N, CA, C and O atoms as a printed pandas DataFrame, in Angstrom:
     atom_number atom_name residue_name chain_id  residue_number  x_coord  y_coord  z_coord
0              1         N          MET        A               1   10.561   46.303  -13.653
1              2        CA          MET        A               1   11.564   46.186  -13.487
2              3         C          MET        A               1   12.103   47.368  -14.099
3              4         O          MET        A               1   11.960   47.514  -15.313
4              5         N          ILE        A               2   12.792   48.355  -13.313
5              6        CA          ILE        A               2   13.122   49.761  -13.461
6              7         C          ILE        A               2   14.752   49.488  -14.364
7              8         O          ILE        A               2   15.286   48.393  -14.188
8              9         N          ARG        A               3   15.415   50.461  -15.241
9             10        CA          ARG        A               3   16.370   50.444  -15.451
10            11         C          ARG        A               3   16.926   52.093  -15.402
11            12         O          ARG        A               3   16.162   53.022  -15.661
12            13         N          ILE        A               4   18.577   52.325  -14.975
13            14        CA          ILE        A               4   18.901   53.392  -14.168
14            15         C          ILE        A               4   20.108   53.255  -15.100
15            16         O          ILE        A               4   20.935   52.345  -15.052
16            17         N          GLY        A               5   20.092   54.451  -16.093
17            18        CA          GLY        A               5   21.714   54.808  -16.940
18            19         C          GLY        A               5   21.182   56.192  -17.369
19            20         O          GLY        A               5   20.053   56.682  -17.350
20            21         N          SER        A               6   22.624   56.740  -17.838
21            22        CA          SER        A               6   22.702   57.750  -17.969
22            23         C          SER        A               6   23.170   58.748  -19.457
23            24         O          SER        A               6   23.590   58.296  -20.522
24            25         N          TRP        A               7   22.968   59.997  -19.148
25            26        CA          TRP        A               7   23.507   59.952  -20.996
26            27         C          TRP        A               7   23.768   61.723  -20.680
27            28         O          TRP        A               7   23.460   62.261  -19.617
28            29         N          ASN        A               8   24.163   62.171  -21.425
29            30        CA          ASN        A               8   24.261   63.772  -22.100
30            31         C          ASN        A               8   23.245   64.047  -22.856
31            32         O          ASN        A               8   23.213   63.898  -24.077
32            33         N          VAL        A               9   22.152   64.565  -21.987
33            34        CA          VAL        A               9   21.028   65.315  -22.740
34            35         C          VAL        A               9   21.530   66.240  -23.770
35            36         O          VAL        A               9   20.985   66.233  -24.874
36            37         N          ARG        A              10   22.258   66.830  -23.587
37            38        CA          ARG        A              10   22.758   67.936  -24.521
38            39         C          ARG        A              10   22.714   67.085  -26.350
39            40         O          ARG        A              10   22.113   67.492  -27.344
40            41         N          THR        A              11   23.429   66.071  -26.226
41            42        CA          THR        A              11   23.593   65.241  -27.330
42            43         C          THR        A              11   22.545   64.545  -27.557
43            44         O          THR        A              11   22.127   64.481  -28.713
44            45         N          MET        A              12   21.961   63.948  -26.634
45            46        CA          MET        A              12   20.840   63.238  -26.451
46            47         C          MET        A              12   19.393   63.865  -27.134
47            48         O          MET        A              12   18.474   63.123  -27.482
48            49         N          LEU        A              13   19.357   65.162  -27.246
49            50        CA          LEU        A              13   17.883   65.669  -28.078
50            51         C          LEU        A              13   18.503   66.535  -29.462
51            52         O          LEU        A              13   17.973   67.526  -29.963
52            53         N          ARG        A              14   19.333   66.097  -29.761
53            54        CA          ARG        A              14   19.401   65.785  -31.486
54            55         C          ARG        A              14   18.927   65.086  -32.173
55            56         O          ARG        A              14   18.982   63.878  -31.946
56            57         N          GLN        A              15   18.170   65.678  -33.463
57            58        CA          GLN        A              15   17.669   64.875  -34.154
58            59         C          GLN        A              15   18.386   63.564  -34.686
59            60         O          GLN        A              15   17.542   62.868  -35.251
60            61         N          GLU        A              16   19.534   63.029  -34.706
61            62        CA          GLU        A              16   20.235   62.009  -35.393
62            63         C          GLU        A              16   19.885   60.981  -34.234
63            64         O          GLU        A              16   19.509   59.828  -34.444
64            65         N          LYS        A              17   20.040   61.489  -33.127
65            66        CA          LYS        A              17   20.301   60.782  -31.450
66            67         C          LYS        A              17   18.912   60.126  -31.391
67            68         O          LYS        A              17   18.735   58.974  -30.997
68            69         N          LEU        A              18   17.840   61.040  -31.858
69            70        CA          LEU        A              18   16.650   60.492  -31.551
70            71         C          LEU        A              18   16.073   59.449  -32.492
71            72         O          LEU        A              18   15.193   58.802  -31.925
72            73         N          LYS        A              19   16.263   59.119  -33.608
73            74        CA          LYS        A              19   16.131   58.217  -34.333
74            75         C          LYS        A              19   16.762   57.066  -33.864
75            76         O          LYS        A              19   16.347   56.092  -34.493
76            77         N          ASN        A              20   17.624   56.758  -32.989
77            78        CA          ASN        A              20   18.218   55.584  -31.929
78            79         C          ASN        A              20   17.199   55.172  -30.971
79            80         O          ASN        A              20   17.496   54.228  -30.238
80            81         N          ILE        A              21   16.165   55.656  -30.856
81            82        CA          ILE        A              21   15.087   55.503  -30.053
82            83         C          ILE        A              21   14.142   54.423  -30.304
83            84         O          ILE        A              21   13.594   54.648  -31.383
84            85         N          LYS        A              22   13.803   53.570  -29.883
85            86        CA          LYS        A              22   12.968   52.369  -30.520
86            87         C          LYS        A              22   11.554   53.212  -30.391
87            88         O          LYS        A              22   11.292   54.118  -29.600
88            89         N          ASP        A              23   10.583   52.525  -31.595
89            90        CA          ASP        A              23    8.924   53.298  -31.295
90            91         C          ASP        A              23    8.563   52.247  -30.260
91            92         O          ASP        A              23    9.051   51.118  -30.193
92            93         N          GLY        A              24    7.640   52.773  -29.462
93            94        CA          GLY        A              24    6.803   52.669  -28.564
94            95         C          GLY        A              24    7.421   52.689  -27.393
95            96         O          GLY        A              24    7.196   51.885  -26.488
96            97         N          VAL        A              25    8.524   53.944  -27.335
97            98        CA          VAL        A              25    9.208   54.313  -26.211
98            99         C          VAL        A              25    9.309   55.924  -26.371
99           100         O          VAL        A              25    9.668   56.594  -27.340
100          101         N          ARG        A              26    8.731   56.428  -24.684
101          102        CA          ARG        A              26    8.236   57.903  -24.411
102          103         C          ARG        A              26    9.634   58.606  -24.048
103          104         O          ARG        A              26   10.265   57.880  -23.281
104          105         N          LEU        A              27   10.216   59.625  -24.317
105          106        CA          LEU        A              27   11.412   60.474  -23.589
106          107         C          LEU        A              27   10.618   61.420  -23.367
107          108         O          LEU        A              27    9.783   61.857  -24.159
108          109         N          VAL        A              28   10.912   61.928  -21.871
109          110        CA          VAL        A              28   10.423   62.577  -21.610
110          111         C          VAL        A              28   11.520   63.398  -20.597
111          112         O          VAL        A              28   12.221   62.933  -19.698
112          113         N          TYR        A              29   11.368   65.123  -21.205
113          114        CA          TYR        A              29   12.573   65.921  -20.915
114          115         C          TYR        A              29   11.956   66.972  -19.738
115          116         O          TYR        A              29   10.731   67.030  -19.626
116          117         N          SER        A              30   12.734   67.725  -18.941
117          118        CA          SER        A              30   12.297   68.581  -17.906
118          119         C          SER        A              30   14.092   69.682  -17.688
119          120         O          SER        A              30   15.003   69.419  -16.902
120          121         N          GLY        A              31   14.039   70.597  -18.472
121          122        CA          GLY        A              31   15.403   71.085  -18.130
122          123         C          GLY        A              31   15.698   73.140  -18.886
123          124         O          GLY        A              31   16.504   74.045  -18.672
124          125         N          GLY        A              32   14.609   72.949  -19.676
125          126        CA          GLY        A              32   14.399   74.139  -20.283
126          127         C          GLY        A              32   14.893   74.407  -22.256
127          128         O          GLY        A              32   14.980   73.496  -23.080
128          129         N          THR        A              33   15.044   75.355  -22.424
129          130        CA          THR        A              33   15.588   75.734  -23.838
130          131         C          THR        A              33   17.406   75.013  -23.948
131          132         O          THR        A              33   18.058   74.279  -24.691
132          133         N          ARG        A              34   17.546   75.632  -22.956
133          134        CA          ARG        A              34   19.147   75.665  -22.484
134          135         C          ARG        A              34   20.179   74.193  -22.483
135          136         O          ARG        A              34   21.374   73.974  -22.683
136          137         N          ARG        A              35   19.035   73.413  -22.160
137          138        CA          ARG        A              35   19.455   71.761  -21.599
138          139         C          ARG        A              35   20.213   71.560  -20.708
139          140         O          ARG        A              35   20.703   70.455  -20.472
140          141         N          GLU        A              36   20.505   72.929  -19.861
141          142        CA          GLU        A              36   21.219   72.756  -18.972
142          143         C          GLU        A              36   20.512   72.492  -17.555
143          144         O          GLU        A              36   19.749   73.366  -17.143
144          145         N          ARG        A              37   20.756   71.145  -16.659
145          146        CA          ARG        A              37   20.639   70.739  -15.381
146          147         C          ARG        A              37   19.414   69.598  -15.997
147          148         O          ARG        A              37   18.705   69.126  -15.109
148          149         N          GLY        A              38   19.154   69.191  -17.231
149          150        CA          GLY        A              38   17.979   68.577  -17.106
150          151         C          GLY        A              38   18.173   66.766  -17.185
151          152         O          GLY        A              38   19.036   65.935  -17.466
152          153         N          VAL        A              39   16.557   66.847  -16.674
153          154        CA          VAL        A              39   16.272   65.497  -16.247
154          155         C          VAL        A              39   15.432   65.059  -17.372
155          156         O          VAL        A              39   14.637   65.813  -17.933
156          157         N          ALA        A              40   15.632   63.744  -17.715
157          158        CA          ALA        A              40   15.004   63.141  -19.129
158          159         C          ALA        A              40   14.715   61.267  -18.297
159          160         O          ALA        A              40   15.382   60.477  -17.630
160          161         N          LEU        A              41   13.713   61.316  -18.723
161          162        CA          LEU        A              41   12.866   59.800  -18.382
162          163         C          LEU        A              41   12.448   58.898  -19.668
163          164         O          LEU        A              41   11.722   59.336  -20.560
164          165         N          ARG        A              42   12.885   57.844  -19.659
165          166        CA          ARG        A              42   12.977   57.107  -21.043
166          167         C          ARG        A              42   11.749   55.627  -20.380
167          168         O          ARG        A              42   12.005   54.794  -19.511
168          169         N          LEU        A              43   10.635   55.768  -21.087
169          170        CA          LEU        A              43    9.838   55.707  -20.737
170          171         C          LEU        A              43    9.453   54.094  -21.775
171          172         O          LEU        A              43    9.771   54.075  -22.964
172          173         N          ASP        A              44    8.897   53.106  -21.242
173          174        CA          ASP        A              44    8.526   52.086  -22.389
174          175         C          ASP        A              44    6.213   52.109  -21.962
175          176         O          ASP        A              44    5.652   52.541  -20.955
176          177         N          HIS        A              45    5.739   51.626  -22.908
177          178        CA          HIS        A              45    4.131   51.627  -22.743
178          179         C          HIS        A              45    3.649   51.599  -21.067
179          180         O          HIS        A              45    2.972   52.387  -20.406
180          181         N          GLN        A              46    4.228   50.504  -20.775
181          182        CA          GLN        A              46    4.066   50.026  -19.467
182          183         C          GLN        A              46    4.353   51.310  -18.020
183          184         O          GLN        A              46    3.437   51.661  -17.276
184          185         N          GLY        A              47    5.538   51.731  -17.927
185          186        CA          GLY        A              47    5.967   53.122  -17.451
186          187         C          GLY        A              47    5.481   54.223  -17.731
187          188         O          GLY        A              47    5.553   55.053  -16.825
188          189         N          GLU        A              48    4.953   54.576  -18.771
189          190        CA          GLU        A              48    4.441   55.664  -19.412
190          191         C          GLU        A              48    2.890   55.759  -18.852
191          192         O          GLU        A              48    2.274   56.825  -18.835
192          193         N          GLN        A              49    2.335   54.492  -18.393
193          194        CA          GLN        A              49    0.804   54.328  -17.652
194          195         C          GLN        A              49    1.158   54.869  -16.421
195          196         O          GLN        A              49    0.560   55.846  -15.970
196          197         N          ASN        A              50    2.078   54.325  -15.833
197          198        CA          ASN        A              50    2.317   54.817  -14.498
198          199         C          ASN        A              50    2.708   55.740  -13.762
199          200         O          ASN        A              50    2.880   55.653  -12.547
200          201         N          VAL        A              51    2.938   57.037  -14.685
201          202        CA          VAL        A              51    3.116   57.981  -14.428
202          203         C          VAL        A              51    1.885   58.871  -14.718
203          204         O          VAL        A              51    1.140   58.942  -15.695
204          205         N          SER        A              52    1.939   59.779  -13.080
205          206        CA          SER        A              52    0.410   60.935  -13.386
206          207         C          SER        A              52    0.669   62.114  -13.927
207          208         O          SER        A              52    1.534   62.748  -13.323
208          209         N          ARG        A              53    0.111   62.738  -15.070
209          210        CA          ARG        A              53    0.938   64.122  -14.967
210          211         C          ARG        A              53    0.173   64.742  -14.240
211          212         O          ARG        A              53   -0.925   64.309  -13.890
212          213         N          GLY        A              54    0.874   66.357  -13.760
213          214        CA          GLY        A              54    0.529   67.395  -12.927
214          215         C          GLY        A              54   -0.032   68.381  -12.899
215          216         O          GLY        A              54   -0.089   69.030  -11.855
């Protein structure tokens, strides 16, 4: 099952917000250090296994 959602990546990457992410979940972010026009994926273990590294 795929669930799609959205959030403000600028605030999501703050340390206090990252604490809200469950254990066993991987957050993959692409968008540079300024955190503008970025995309993030939150993957569970099964999703992480299905993503290939390029």
